[in-house]
C-alpha positions as CSV (number, residue, x, y, z in Angstrom):
1,M,3.1,-114.3,78.8
2,R,0.7,-115.7,76.1
3,K,1.9,-117.4,73.2
4,K,0.6,-117.8,70.2
5,P,-1.2,-121.4,70.0
6,T,-0.3,-123.9,67.2
7,L,-2.6,-124.1,64.5
8,S,-3.6,-127.2,62.8
9,F,-2.6,-128.4,59.3
10,W,-6.4,-127.7,58.1
11,Q,-6.4,-124.0,59.5
12,I,-3.4,-123.4,58.1
13,W,-4.5,-124.7,54.8
14,N,-7.8,-122.7,55.3
15,M,-6.1,-119.5,55.9
16,S,-3.6,-119.7,53.3
17,F,-6.6,-121.1,50.6
18,G,-7.0,-117.6,48.8
19,F,-3.5,-117.6,47.7
20,L,-5.2,-120.6,45.6
21,G,-7.0,-117.5,43.4
22,I,-4.7,-115.1,43.6
23,Q,-1.8,-117.0,41.6
24,F,-4.4,-118.4,39.6
25,G,-5.2,-115.2,38.1
26,F,-1.4,-114.2,38.4
27,A,-0.2,-117.0,36.3
28,L,-2.8,-116.5,33.5
29,Q,-1.5,-112.6,33.6
30,N,2.2,-114.0,33.8
31,A,2.1,-116.4,30.9
32,N,-0.6,-114.5,28.8
33,V,-0.3,-110.7,28.9
34,S,3.0,-110.4,26.8
35,R,1.1,-112.7,24.2
36,I,-2.1,-110.5,24.2
37,F,0.1,-107.6,24.0
38,E,2.0,-108.9,21.1
39,T,-1.3,-109.9,19.3
40,L,-2.4,-106.2,20.1
41,G,0.4,-105.1,18.2
42,A,3.2,-104.3,20.4
43,N,7.0,-105.2,18.9
44,V,9.2,-107.1,21.4
45,E,11.1,-104.4,22.3
46,D,8.4,-102.7,23.7
47,I,6.7,-105.3,25.8
48,P,8.7,-104.5,28.9
49,I,7.6,-100.6,29.6
50,L,3.8,-102.2,29.0
51,W,4.6,-104.6,31.9
52,I,5.7,-101.6,34.1
53,A,2.4,-100.7,35.1
54,A,2.5,-103.9,37.3
55,P,5.2,-103.1,39.5
56,V,4.5,-99.7,39.7
57,T,1.0,-100.2,40.7
58,G,2.6,-102.6,43.6
59,L,5.0,-100.0,44.8
60,I,2.2,-97.2,45.3
61,V,-0.6,-100.4,46.5
62,Q,1.2,-102.1,48.9
63,P,3.2,-100.0,51.5
64,I,-0.5,-98.2,51.8
65,I,-2.3,-100.8,52.0
66,G,0.1,-102.9,54.7
67,H,-0.4,-99.1,56.6
68,M,-4.3,-99.2,56.5
69,S,-4.4,-103.1,57.6
70,D,-1.8,-103.0,60.8
71,K,-4.7,-99.9,61.7
72,T,-8.0,-101.9,60.7
73,W,-10.3,-103.5,62.8
74,N,-14.0,-103.9,61.7
75,R,-16.4,-107.3,61.3
76,L,-14.8,-108.8,58.9
77,G,-11.1,-108.6,60.5
78,R,-7.9,-107.0,60.4
79,R,-6.6,-108.0,56.9
80,R,-9.8,-110.0,55.6
81,P,-11.9,-106.4,54.3
82,Y,-8.9,-106.2,52.0
83,F,-8.6,-109.7,50.9
84,L,-12.3,-109.3,50.0
85,F,-11.8,-105.7,48.4
86,G,-8.7,-106.9,45.9
87,A,-10.4,-109.6,44.8
88,I,-14.0,-108.6,43.5
89,F,-11.7,-105.7,41.2
90,A,-9.4,-108.5,40.3
91,S,-12.0,-110.6,39.2
92,L,-13.6,-108.0,37.1
93,A,-10.3,-107.0,35.5
94,L,-9.7,-110.5,34.8
95,L,-12.8,-110.7,32.5
96,L,-12.0,-107.7,30.7
97,M,-8.6,-108.2,29.7
98,P,-9.0,-110.7,27.1
99,N,-11.7,-108.7,25.1
100,S,-9.5,-105.5,25.3
101,P,-10.4,-103.7,21.8
102,A,-6.6,-102.0,21.5
103,L,-3.3,-102.3,23.1
104,W,-3.8,-99.2,25.4
105,V,-7.0,-100.8,26.7
106,A,-5.0,-104.0,27.5
107,A,-2.0,-102.0,29.4
108,G,-5.1,-100.2,31.3
109,T,-6.5,-103.4,32.4
110,L,-3.2,-104.9,33.6
111,W,-3.2,-101.9,35.5
112,I,-6.1,-102.1,37.1
113,M,-5.6,-105.9,37.9
114,D,-2.5,-105.7,39.4
115,A,-3.6,-102.8,42.0
116,S,-6.3,-105.6,42.5
117,I,-4.0,-108.3,43.1
118,N,-1.9,-106.5,45.5
119,V,-4.8,-105.4,47.3
120,S,-5.6,-109.0,48.4
121,M,-2.3,-110.5,48.1
122,E,-0.3,-107.5,50.2
123,P,-2.4,-108.6,53.6
124,F,-2.1,-112.6,52.9
125,R,1.9,-112.1,54.3
126,A,0.9,-110.1,56.6
127,F,-1.6,-112.8,57.8
128,V,0.9,-115.7,58.4
129,G,2.9,-113.2,61.0
130,D,-0.2,-112.3,62.6
131,M,-1.3,-115.9,62.9
132,L,1.1,-118.0,63.5
133,P,3.8,-118.9,66.3
134,N,7.3,-118.3,64.8
135,E,8.0,-122.0,64.5
136,Q,5.4,-122.6,62.1
137,R,5.7,-119.5,60.0
138,T,8.0,-121.1,57.7
139,Q,5.0,-124.0,57.5
140,G,2.6,-121.1,57.1
141,F,4.4,-119.2,54.2
142,A,5.4,-122.8,52.4
143,M,1.4,-123.5,52.7
144,Q,0.9,-120.4,50.9
145,S,3.7,-121.9,48.0
146,F,1.2,-125.0,47.4
147,F,-1.4,-122.9,46.9
148,I,0.8,-120.4,44.9
149,G,2.2,-123.4,42.6
150,T,-1.1,-125.4,42.5
151,G,-3.0,-122.3,41.8
152,A,-0.3,-121.4,38.9
153,V,-0.1,-125.1,37.3
154,V,-3.9,-125.0,36.2
155,G,-4.1,-120.9,35.3
156,S,-0.7,-121.7,33.3
157,V,-1.8,-125.1,31.5
158,L,-5.3,-123.7,30.8
159,P,-4.9,-122.2,27.4
160,Y,-2.9,-125.2,26.3
161,A,-5.8,-127.7,28.1
162,M,-8.8,-125.4,26.3
163,T,-7.0,-126.4,22.8
164,N,-5.7,-129.6,23.1
165,W,-8.7,-131.3,25.4
166,L,-11.7,-129.3,24.4
167,N,-10.9,-127.9,21.0
168,I,-11.8,-124.7,21.8
169,P,-9.1,-122.6,19.1
170,N,-5.5,-121.1,19.7
171,T,-5.9,-118.8,17.0
172,A,-7.9,-115.9,15.8
173,P,-7.9,-112.9,13.1
174,E,-5.0,-110.7,13.6
175,G,-5.8,-108.2,16.2
176,V,-8.0,-110.3,18.2
177,I,-7.3,-112.7,21.3
178,P,-7.8,-116.3,20.7
179,P,-10.7,-117.9,22.0
180,S,-8.9,-120.2,24.1
181,V,-6.9,-117.3,26.0
182,R,-10.0,-115.6,26.8
183,W,-12.0,-118.5,28.4
184,S,-9.4,-119.2,30.7
185,F,-9.3,-115.6,31.9
186,Y,-13.3,-116.2,32.5
187,I,-12.6,-119.1,35.0
188,G,-9.7,-117.2,36.7
189,G,-11.6,-114.4,37.7
190,V,-14.8,-117.4,39.0
191,V,-12.1,-119.0,40.4
192,F,-9.9,-115.7,42.0
193,F,-13.0,-114.7,44.3
194,L,-14.5,-118.5,45.6
195,A,-10.9,-119.0,46.8
196,I,-11.0,-115.7,48.2
197,L,-14.0,-116.2,50.1
198,W,-13.1,-119.1,51.5
199,T,-10.5,-118.1,53.2
200,I,-12.3,-115.2,54.6
201,F,-15.1,-117.3,55.8
202,S,-13.4,-120.4,57.6
203,T,-10.7,-118.0,59.3
204,K,-11.2,-115.7,62.2
205,E,-8.7,-113.4,62.9
206,Y,-6.6,-112.5,66.2
207,P,-8.1,-109.0,68.1
208,P,-5.4,-105.9,68.6
209,E,-5.2,-106.6,71.9
210,E,-4.5,-110.4,71.7
211,L,-1.6,-109.4,69.4
212,E,0.1,-107.0,71.3
213,A,-0.4,-109.7,74.3
214,F,1.2,-112.2,72.0
215,E,3.9,-109.5,70.7
216,E,5.6,-109.0,74.2
217,S,6.2,-112.8,74.3
218,E,7.6,-113.2,71.7
219,R,9.9,-110.2,72.4
220,R,11.4,-111.9,75.4
221,T,12.0,-115.2,73.9
222,T,14.0,-113.9,71.2
223,N,16.4,-111.7,70.3
224,K,14.2,-109.2,68.1
225,D,14.9,-106.2,70.5
226,E,18.4,-106.6,69.3
227,V,17.6,-105.8,65.3
228,L,14.4,-103.4,65.7
229,N,15.4,-99.8,65.7
230,E,12.3,-97.1,67.0
231,A,14.6,-94.1,67.3
232,E,12.8,-91.5,66.5
233,V,13.4,-90.3,62.7
234,A,14.4,-86.4,62.1
235,S,13.3,-84.2,59.1
236,S,16.3,-84.0,58.5
237,Q,16.9,-87.5,57.8
238,F,13.9,-87.3,55.1
239,A,15.4,-84.5,53.1
240,K,18.8,-86.1,53.1
241,V,17.4,-89.5,51.7
242,G,15.1,-87.8,49.5
243,G,17.5,-85.2,48.0
244,I,19.8,-88.3,47.2
245,M,17.1,-90.0,45.2
246,G,16.1,-87.0,43.6
247,L,19.5,-86.5,41.7
248,L,20.0,-89.8,41.1
249,G,16.5,-89.2,39.4
250,L,17.6,-86.3,37.7
251,L,21.0,-87.8,36.7
252,T,18.8,-90.9,34.8
253,V,17.3,-88.2,32.7
254,V,20.2,-86.2,32.2
255,V,22.2,-89.4,30.6
256,T,19.2,-90.6,29.0
257,Q,18.9,-87.8,27.2
258,L,22.4,-86.9,26.6
259,M,23.7,-91.1,25.4
260,D,19.7,-91.1,23.5
261,L,19.1,-94.4,25.7
262,E,15.8,-95.9,25.4
263,K,12.8,-93.5,26.5
264,E,11.9,-96.2,29.0
265,L,14.3,-95.0,31.5
266,Y,12.8,-91.6,31.8
267,I,9.9,-94.0,33.6
268,L,12.5,-95.1,36.3
269,G,14.0,-90.8,36.4
270,G,10.3,-90.0,37.0
271,I,9.8,-93.0,39.7
272,L,12.9,-91.6,41.7
273,F,11.9,-87.7,41.7
274,L,8.6,-88.6,42.9
275,F,10.2,-90.3,45.6
276,F,11.9,-87.4,46.2
277,L,8.8,-85.4,46.6
278,L,7.1,-87.8,48.6
279,M,10.3,-87.6,51.1
280,M,10.3,-83.8,51.1
281,T,6.5,-83.5,51.9
282,A,7.1,-86.1,54.9
283,A,10.0,-83.8,55.9
284,L,8.0,-80.7,55.8
285,L,5.1,-82.7,57.8
286,K,7.1,-84.2,60.1
287,S,8.7,-80.3,61.2
288,Q,5.4,-79.6,61.9
289,K,4.9,-82.2,64.2
290,K,2.2,-84.0,62.1
291,D,3.9,-87.6,63.3
292,E,0.6,-89.3,63.0
293,N,0.2,-88.5,59.1
294,A,0.4,-91.8,57.3
295,L,3.1,-90.9,54.6
296,V,5.4,-89.7,57.6
297,E,4.9,-93.4,59.2
298,I,5.5,-95.0,56.3
299,F,8.3,-93.1,55.5
300,S,9.5,-93.7,59.2
301,D,9.2,-97.2,59.2
302,L,11.3,-97.3,55.8
303,L,14.1,-95.6,57.4
304,R,14.2,-97.7,60.5
305,M,13.6,-100.8,58.9
306,P,15.0,-103.9,60.9
307,L,18.5,-105.1,59.8
308,T,17.3,-108.5,58.5
309,M,15.2,-106.9,56.6
310,K,17.9,-104.4,54.7
311,Q,20.2,-107.2,54.1
312,L,17.2,-109.5,52.7
313,A,16.2,-106.4,50.3
314,L,19.5,-106.9,48.1
315,V,18.5,-110.7,48.3
316,Q,15.0,-109.6,46.6
317,F,16.6,-107.1,44.4
318,F,18.5,-109.6,42.5
319,T,16.2,-112.4,42.4
320,W,13.4,-110.3,41.2
321,V,15.3,-109.1,38.3
322,G,16.0,-113.1,37.5
323,L,12.2,-113.3,37.9
324,F,10.9,-110.6,35.5
325,A,13.3,-111.4,32.8
326,L,11.5,-114.9,32.3
327,W,8.3,-113.4,33.1
328,I,8.7,-110.9,30.6
329,Y,11.0,-112.7,27.5
330,A,10.3,-116.4,28.2
331,T,7.5,-116.5,25.0
332,A,9.4,-114.4,22.7
333,G,12.5,-116.0,23.8
334,I,11.4,-119.9,23.5
335,T,9.6,-119.1,20.2
336,S,11.9,-117.5,18.3
337,H,15.5,-119.1,20.0
338,V,13.9,-122.9,19.6
339,Y,10.7,-122.5,17.6
340,G,12.4,-120.1,14.9
341,T,9.7,-117.6,14.8
342,S,8.5,-114.7,15.8
343,D,4.9,-114.2,13.9
344,T,2.4,-114.1,15.9
345,T,-0.1,-115.0,13.5
346,T,1.2,-118.2,12.7
347,K,0.4,-121.8,14.0
348,L,4.4,-122.3,15.3
349,Y,4.1,-119.2,17.1
350,N,0.8,-120.0,19.0
351,D,2.1,-123.5,19.6
352,G,5.0,-122.4,20.9
353,A,3.4,-120.0,23.2
354,D,0.9,-122.6,24.7
355,W,3.9,-124.5,25.0
356,V,5.6,-121.7,27.5
357,T,2.8,-122.1,29.6
358,I,3.0,-125.7,29.9
359,L,6.4,-125.0,31.1
360,F,5.2,-122.4,33.7
361,G,3.2,-124.8,34.8
362,V,5.7,-127.4,35.2
363,Y,7.9,-124.8,37.4
364,N,4.7,-123.9,39.7
365,G,3.8,-127.4,40.0
366,V,7.5,-128.4,41.1
367,A,7.0,-125.4,43.2
368,A,3.9,-126.6,45.1
369,L,5.5,-129.9,45.4
370,M,8.6,-128.6,46.9
371,A,6.6,-126.3,49.5
372,F,6.2,-129.4,51.7
373,T,9.8,-130.4,51.3
374,L,11.7,-127.1,52.0
375,P,10.3,-126.7,55.5
376,V,11.7,-130.5,56.4
377,I,15.2,-129.3,54.8
378,A,15.2,-125.9,57.2
379,K,14.4,-127.7,59.8
380,Y,17.5,-130.2,59.4
381,T,19.8,-127.3,58.3
382,N,18.4,-123.9,58.1
383,R,16.1,-121.3,56.3
384,K,19.1,-119.2,54.7
385,F,20.8,-122.5,53.7
386,T,17.9,-123.5,52.4
387,H,17.0,-120.4,50.0
388,F,20.8,-120.6,49.3
389,I,20.9,-123.8,47.4
390,S,17.2,-123.1,45.5
391,L,18.5,-119.7,44.2
392,I,21.7,-121.5,42.7
393,I,19.6,-124.5,41.2
394,G,17.2,-121.7,40.0
395,G,19.7,-119.5,38.3
396,V,22.2,-122.0,36.9
397,S,18.7,-123.3,35.4
398,L,17.4,-120.5,34.1
399,A,20.4,-119.5,31.9
400,S,20.7,-123.3,30.8
401,I,17.7,-122.5,28.3
402,Y,20.0,-121.2,25.5
403,L,21.5,-124.7,25.9
404,F,18.3,-126.2,25.0
405,N,16.9,-126.8,21.3
406,D,14.1,-129.3,21.5
407,P,11.4,-127.7,23.5
408,N,10.4,-130.8,25.5
409,W,14.0,-130.9,27.0
410,L,12.9,-127.3,28.8
411,I,10.9,-128.9,31.0
412,V,14.6,-129.6,32.9
413,P,15.3,-126.5,33.5
414,M,11.9,-125.8,34.4
415,V,12.2,-127.9,37.1
416,G,15.4,-126.2,38.4
417,V,13.1,-123.0,38.3
418,G,10.1,-124.4,40.1
419,I,12.5,-125.7,43.0
420,A,13.9,-121.7,43.5
421,W,10.3,-120.7,43.4
422,A,9.1,-122.6,46.1
423,S,12.1,-121.1,48.2
424,I,11.5,-117.2,47.2
425,L,7.9,-117.5,48.3
426,S,8.4,-119.0,51.6
427,M,12.1,-118.4,53.2
428,P,12.4,-114.4,52.7
429,Y,9.1,-113.9,54.5
430,A,9.9,-116.6,57.0
431,I,13.1,-115.3,57.7
432,L,11.6,-111.6,57.7
433,T,8.7,-112.1,60.1
434,G,10.8,-113.4,62.7
435,S,12.5,-109.8,63.2
436,L,9.0,-107.6,62.6
437,P,6.9,-106.1,65.5
438,S,3.4,-107.4,65.3
439,N,1.7,-104.4,65.2
440,K,3.9,-103.1,61.8
441,M,3.9,-106.2,60.4
442,G,1.8,-104.9,57.6
443,I,3.6,-102.5,56.6
444,Y,6.9,-103.7,56.8
445,M,5.4,-106.1,54.2
446,G,4.1,-103.3,52.1
447,I,7.7,-101.9,52.0
448,F,9.5,-105.0,51.8
449,N,7.6,-105.1,48.5
450,F,9.9,-102.1,47.1
451,F,12.4,-104.3,46.9
452,I,10.6,-106.9,44.8
453,V,8.9,-103.6,42.3
454,I,12.3,-101.7,42.3
455,P,14.2,-104.4,40.0
456,Q,10.9,-105.3,38.3
457,I,11.0,-101.6,37.1
458,L,14.8,-101.5,36.5
459,A,14.1,-104.7,34.3
460,A,11.3,-102.9,32.4
461,T,13.0,-100.1,31.9
462,I,16.4,-101.7,30.8
463,L,15.6,-105.3,29.4
464,G,13.9,-103.9,26.2
465,F,17.4,-101.3,25.9
466,M,19.6,-104.6,26.4
467,V,17.7,-106.8,23.9
468,K,17.8,-104.4,21.2
469,D,21.1,-102.7,21.4
470,L,23.2,-105.6,23.3
471,F,21.9,-108.7,22.2
472,G,21.0,-107.8,19.2
473,G,17.2,-108.2,18.9
474,E,17.7,-111.9,20.5
475,S,15.3,-112.0,23.5
476,I,16.6,-115.2,24.6
477,F,19.9,-114.0,26.2
478,A,17.3,-111.6,28.7
479,L,17.0,-114.9,30.2
480,V,20.7,-115.8,30.4
481,F,21.0,-112.4,31.9
482,G,18.2,-113.2,34.7
483,G,19.8,-116.6,35.7
484,V,23.1,-114.7,36.5
485,S,21.2,-112.3,38.3
486,M,19.8,-115.4,40.7
487,V,23.0,-116.4,40.8
488,V,24.2,-113.3,42.6
489,A,20.9,-113.4,45.0
490,A,22.1,-116.5,46.1
491,V,25.4,-115.6,47.2
492,L,23.9,-112.5,49.1
493,V,21.7,-114.9,51.3
494,L,24.6,-115.8,53.0
495,F,25.1,-112.7,54.9
496,V,21.6,-112.3,56.2
497,K,21.1,-112.6,60.0
498,D,17.7,-114.5,60.4
499,V,16.6,-113.2,64.1
500,A,14.5,-116.3,65.1
501,T,17.3,-118.7,64.5
502,E,20.7,-117.0,65.3
503,N,21.6,-115.8,68.8
């Protein structure tokens, strides 16, 4: 039996370093894109639909990239070609975004940016499963959390630092992106590309035959086979699941039309109907014995996902509804509720928006520090308990933002959000990889992204409706809703089976 060698601290550091650049760009996107949209004329209730490009792109891109990277082997390796390709286009998008002359250009650039970030990011998750033995995977994902937090701190506070330390203006004429935001995106593009190059040139991957030998050894030392489902998927199963999705999509469209609901819900119905069409296509290909078609393979793996993955799917769903509410509505909610203004041309609004970037920096900074603490807690308890406590703290903290009137005190709930964020970036993936075969690590990581993306799509389609019609236009209540959703996720963690640690 062959066992994966234990890697040193610095080897894990190098293989994770690219996430510094990925999250640097991601943080700039999260903290500033709503601001860019509002500056270019978007109404606050329209912002969620503009953000929908990001999760829709991830829904499409990640499983495709995961499937492709599982089957790739060339001079750069298995995952590293995708790191490089994504970095090139994400960096270019970061340079273009703050120069968008119109709202539709900014929305389109966001689509390109998020697709490219997904191309780089998806294989990084599988990379940990490829390179590390089970006992080091918590540490590996925690190291990614450290770089995510560190990159996000710098990326989040950069516009604030540009204004307050370098005297670069944070205001501009109506419809023009402030110089502090533009320069932050330029720096982000450079950092993204250089960080990815560091990992590409400092880390070598195991060839496929070695990974296969390691997988056989791991199967013999864990109860992974108990939850792996390798049964053949019949074409009728594709048709059945696809039919259900098609009916749900049709029902969504009909109810939206009859009840005159927000038009964004048509997008959710359209996505469900697209899923139906793809499933029926896979059923047709399967009936024709074209089993090696990528579409058939992706949906076959989806239908026979491991038990642990199904259980984590519910946890991820409610977790990411909460996070997406934070990312969309932090700027609008805090500037209106705490600063008392929604006028994007005023200094008060832009000071508030700058403070939101600092708050994002706080929770990411806490996540970076907690990245080294959570593996220790997990070692003396377990990964499930660690994630449960972290989500409880994060959910209560997010909802409590409503109670604060002094912007300086908002740092307190952001510390709690940071604890949850560190766990969200590491514990679910550490639990998941223990239940996955090495030759399917990429595709299952891509499919796992469904349960991050689907709640984001749902949030993007209904949060605008909720803020406008249920919360009376007060976006701060979207943050309260997000906190409650995260607490629900914490409870669901208790029902997850961690294959690598439970017999």
